[in-house]
KEBADO-305545 format. One record per residue (C-alpha): residue number from 0; residue in one letter; x, y, z. Coordinates in nm, 4 decimals. Each point is the difference from the previous one (the first is absolute). Example, Ala and Ser with C-alpha at 12.3 -4.5 7.8 and 13.67 -1.06 7.14 Angstrom:
2
{atom 0 A {1.2300 -0.4500 0.7800}}
{atom 1 S {0.1370 0.3440 -0.0660}}
//
This chain:
111
{atom 0 M {10.0122 7.8893 13.2204}}
{atom 1 D {0.3404 -0.0803 -0.1481}}
{atom 2 E {-0.1614 -0.2524 -0.2325}}
{atom 3 L {-0.2574 0.2537 -0.1200}}
{atom 4 L {0.2690 0.2590 -0.0681}}
{atom 5 K {0.2046 -0.2629 -0.1815}}
{atom 6 D {-0.3005 -0.0876 -0.2192}}
{atom 7 L {-0.0592 0.3683 -0.0712}}
{atom 8 E {0.3657 0.0501 -0.0913}}
{atom 9 E {-0.0009 -0.2987 -0.2347}}
{atom 10 L {-0.3198 0.1157 -0.1680}}
{atom 11 T {0.1270 0.3555 -0.0428}}
{atom 12 L {0.3413 -0.1050 -0.1329}}
{atom 13 E {-0.1580 -0.2443 -0.2439}}
{atom 14 I {-0.2238 0.2757 -0.1380}}
{atom 15 A {0.2839 0.2541 -0.0093}}
{atom 16 E {0.2215 -0.2353 -0.2023}}
{atom 17 K {-0.2474 -0.0503 -0.2827}}
{atom 18 L {-0.1868 0.3275 0.0273}}
{atom 19 Q {0.0218 0.1062 -0.3655}}
{atom 20 E {-0.1374 -0.3347 -0.1175}}
{atom 21 L {-0.3060 0.0115 0.2236}}
{atom 22 E {-0.3504 0.0728 -0.1177}}
{atom 23 F {-0.2866 0.1599 0.1868}}
{atom 24 E {-0.1345 -0.3317 0.1293}}
{atom 25 D {0.3396 -0.0928 0.1469}}
{atom 26 L {0.0229 0.3271 0.1884}}
{atom 27 L {-0.3586 -0.0342 0.1189}}
{atom 28 E {0.0810 -0.3423 0.1408}}
{atom 29 F {0.3128 0.1435 0.1650}}
{atom 30 V {-0.2000 0.2784 0.1646}}
{atom 31 D {-0.2541 -0.2514 0.1324}}
{atom 32 Q {0.2698 -0.2281 0.1400}}
{atom 33 R {0.1863 0.2924 0.1497}}
{atom 34 E {-0.3148 0.1326 0.1658}}
{atom 35 E {-0.0689 -0.3415 0.1485}}
{atom 36 L {0.3535 -0.0224 0.1407}}
{atom 37 L {-0.0189 0.3529 0.1394}}
{atom 38 T {-0.3303 -0.0801 0.1696}}
{atom 39 Q {0.1578 -0.3089 0.1556}}
{atom 40 L {0.2967 0.2114 0.1146}}
{atom 41 R {-0.2303 0.2509 0.1671}}
{atom 42 E {-0.1853 -0.2807 0.1748}}
{atom 43 A {0.3249 -0.1692 0.1047}}
{atom 44 D {0.1416 0.3279 0.1331}}
{atom 45 N {-0.3062 0.0715 0.2126}}
{atom 46 G {0.1990 0.2544 0.1990}}
{atom 47 Q {0.2155 -0.2667 0.1658}}
{atom 48 Q {0.3039 -0.0093 -0.2263}}
{atom 49 P {0.1177 0.3407 -0.1092}}
{atom 50 L {0.0916 0.0295 -0.3665}}
{atom 51 A {0.3075 0.2037 0.0931}}
{atom 52 G {0.2216 -0.3063 -0.0345}}
{atom 53 Y {-0.1224 -0.0484 -0.3543}}
{atom 54 Q {0.0419 0.3550 -0.1272}}
{atom 55 D {0.2942 -0.0797 -0.2296}}
{atom 56 R {-0.1861 -0.2864 -0.1642}}
{atom 57 I {-0.3101 0.2140 -0.0410}}
{atom 58 R {0.2023 0.2844 -0.1542}}
{atom 59 R {0.1493 -0.2442 -0.2516}}
{atom 60 L {-0.3481 -0.1156 -0.0910}}
{atom 61 L {-0.1242 0.3559 -0.0379}}
{atom 62 S {0.2951 0.0870 -0.2242}}
{atom 63 H {-0.1604 -0.2121 -0.2744}}
{atom 64 D {-0.3334 0.1817 0.0218}}
{atom 65 D {0.0992 0.2861 -0.2315}}
{atom 66 A {0.0938 -0.2370 -0.2825}}
{atom 67 I {-0.3140 -0.2075 0.0496}}
{atom 68 L {-0.2198 0.3101 0.0042}}
{atom 69 A {0.1723 0.1295 -0.3141}}
{atom 70 R {-0.0784 -0.3269 -0.1810}}
{atom 71 M {-0.3617 0.0160 0.1179}}
{atom 72 L {-0.0257 0.3563 -0.1287}}
{atom 73 E {0.1543 -0.1063 -0.3319}}
{atom 74 L {-0.2593 -0.2759 -0.0387}}
{atom 75 K {-0.2774 0.2407 0.0970}}
{atom 76 N {0.1118 0.2489 -0.2631}}
{atom 77 E {0.0149 -0.2743 -0.2639}}
{atom 78 A {-0.3540 -0.1053 0.0882}}
{atom 79 S {-0.1209 0.3608 -0.0067}}
{atom 80 A {0.1552 0.0540 -0.3412}}
{atom 81 G {-0.1633 -0.3175 -0.1296}}
{atom 82 L {-0.3398 0.1068 0.1337}}
{atom 83 A {0.0392 0.3462 -0.1494}}
{atom 84 K {0.0817 -0.1546 -0.3367}}
{atom 85 I {-0.3108 -0.2202 0.0177}}
{atom 86 E {-0.2178 0.2968 0.0959}}
{atom 87 Q {0.1417 0.2057 -0.2851}}
{atom 88 G {-0.0771 -0.2835 -0.2409}}
{atom 89 K {-0.3571 -0.0163 0.1283}}
{atom 90 R {-0.0453 0.3762 -0.0421}}
{atom 91 Q {0.1350 -0.0105 -0.3554}}
{atom 92 K {-0.2260 -0.2925 -0.0862}}
{atom 93 N {-0.3039 0.1809 0.1434}}
{atom 94 R {0.0822 0.3150 -0.1966}}
{atom 95 Y {0.0406 -0.1972 -0.3194}}
{atom 96 E {-0.3213 -0.1957 0.0482}}
{atom 97 S {-0.2063 0.3007 0.1027}}
{atom 98 A {0.1079 0.1909 -0.3116}}
{atom 99 Y {-0.1909 -0.2430 -0.2201}}
{atom 100 A {-0.3647 -0.0731 0.0653}}
{atom 101 A {-0.1126 -0.3449 -0.1080}}
{atom 102 D {-0.3506 0.1228 -0.0924}}
{atom 103 S {0.1124 0.2671 -0.2408}}
{atom 104 Y {-0.0580 -0.0052 -0.3762}}
{atom 105 F {0.1992 0.1468 -0.2813}}
{atom 106 F {-0.1833 0.1546 -0.2941}}
{atom 107 D {0.1842 0.0530 -0.3210}}
{atom 108 Q {-0.1243 0.3046 -0.1840}}
{atom 109 R {0.0474 0.0462 -0.3712}}
{atom 110 K {0.0416 0.3422 -0.1475}}
//
């Protein structure tokens, strides 16, 4: 269990140190690795070793969660803004194209 907590601490600290440089894929990989380690911790605990002795280490790990979640939210907002911009471009293109019919004819009348 100590080894699993150590791995989780190393992973979390590594992510926390370079958090502003990370992209979505990096954070996705972190979440997957973290979930795997947490699953292993739950299996290792199995009700035999209480986590009470590890509370300080767990609190330190959880203290990084707010910053990590803030970065995830920042990346989500950037992606949402990018998608909104693409959608707006599509709508403008559709409005422009629908304003002109390709099968129309122009007749010049002389007076």
